[in-house]
C-alpha positions in Angstrom: -3.6 3.8 -9.2 -5.3 1.8 -6.5 -8.1 4.4 -5.7 -9.9 4.2 -9.1 -12.6 6.7 -8.3 -10.4 9.2 -6.4 -12.6 9.2 -3.2 -9.6 8.7 -0.9 -10.4 5.1 -0.1 -9.5 1.8 -1.7 -12.4 -0.7 -1.9 -11.8 -4.5 -1.9 -12.6 -4.5 -5.6 -10.2 -1.7 -6.4 -7.5 -3.5 -4.4 -8.1 -6.8 -6.3 -8.1 -5.1 -9.7 -5.1 -3.0 -9.0 -3.1 -6.0 -7.8 -4.2 -7.9 -10.9 -2.9 -5.0 -13.1 0.5 -5.4 -11.6 0.3 -9.2 -12.1 -0.4 -10.1 -8.5 -3.2 -12.6 -8.5 -5.3 -12.8 -5.2 -8.5 -14.5 -4.4 -11.5 -12.8 -2.8 -10.7 -14.5 0.5 -7.1 -13.1 0.3 -8.3 -9.6 -0.4 -10.8 -9.9 2.4 -8.0 -11.0 4.8 -5.6 -8.2 3.6 -8.3 -5.5 4.2 -9.3 -7.0 7.6 -5.6 -6.9 8.8 -5.3 -3.2 8.2 -8.8 -1.8 8.5 -8.5 -0.2 11.9 -11.9 1.6 11.8 -13.8 -1.4 10.4 -15.4 0.5 7.5 -14.3 -2.1 5.0 -12.2 0.4 3.1 -8.5 1.2 3.1 -7.5 4.8 3.7 -4.0 6.2 3.2 -2.6 5.3 6.7 -4.0 1.8 6.3 -2.6 1.6 2.8 0.9 2.4 4.2 0.6 -0.5 6.6 -0.7 -2.8 3.8 2.4 -1.9 1.7 4.7 -2.6 4.7 3.0 -6.0 5.1 3.4 -6.8 1.4 7.0 -5.7 1.3 7.7 -7.9 4.3 6.2 -10.9 2.4 3.0 -10.8 4.5 4.9 -11.7 7.6 3.3 -10.4 10.8 -0.1 -8.8 11.2 0.2 -5.1 11.4 -2.9 -3.1 12.0 -3.5 0.6 11.7 -3.6 0.8 15.5 0.0 -0.3 15.4 1.0 2.8 13.4 2.2 4.6 16.6 4.5 1.8 17.4 5.8 1.8 13.8 6.4 5.6 14.1 8.4 5.1 17.2 10.6 2.5 15.4 10.9 5.0 12.6 12.3 7.7 14.9 14.8 5.3 16.2 16.4 4.5 12.8 13.8 2.6 10.8 12.2 3.8 7.5 10.6 7.1 8.2 8.0 9.2 6.4 10.6 11.1 4.4 12.2 7.9 3.2 8.7 6.5 2.4 7.9 9.7 0.5 11.2 9.5 -1.4 10.6 5.9 -2.4 7.1 6.8 -3.5 8.5 9.6 -5.7 10.8 7.1 -7.5 7.6 5.5 -8.8 5.6 8.7 -9.2 7.5 9.9 -12.2 5.1 12.7 -13.2 4.8 13.9 -9.6 1.0 13.9 -9.6 0.7 12.1 -6.3 -0.4 8.9 -7.9 1.4 5.8 -9.2 -0.1 4.5 -12.4 0.3 1.0 -13.6 2.6 2.4 -16.4 4.8 4.2 -13.8 5.0 1.1 -11.7 5.8 -1.1 -14.7 8.5 1.2 -15.9 10.3 1.2 -12.5 10.0 -2.5 -12.0 11.3 -3.3 -15.5 14.3 -1.0 -15.0 15.1 -3.1 -11.9 15.4 -6.2 -14.2 
């Protein structure tokens, strides 16, 4: 779970620790850059919409610089045949084995190890 305290936001520290738990090592500068790229409201935290963009960036290997303000453009692409909200939710549910709305390190590890 990235949002350790359950307040609905991911801090830079929570992001760094969560990535470390899944064996992704990042520097403070890299975390700062990741947050800066998606933090559309400038509060220094990552909310759910910003987290979705961060995940898209990470899945694309960090290519491009999507921002939360680009979400509308992404949703337009989604409607024209890209990955939509339903597909994203379905993918999330593959990882969220106990259906509690959160992906634990154990759940993530289980799915990743089943992929080989």
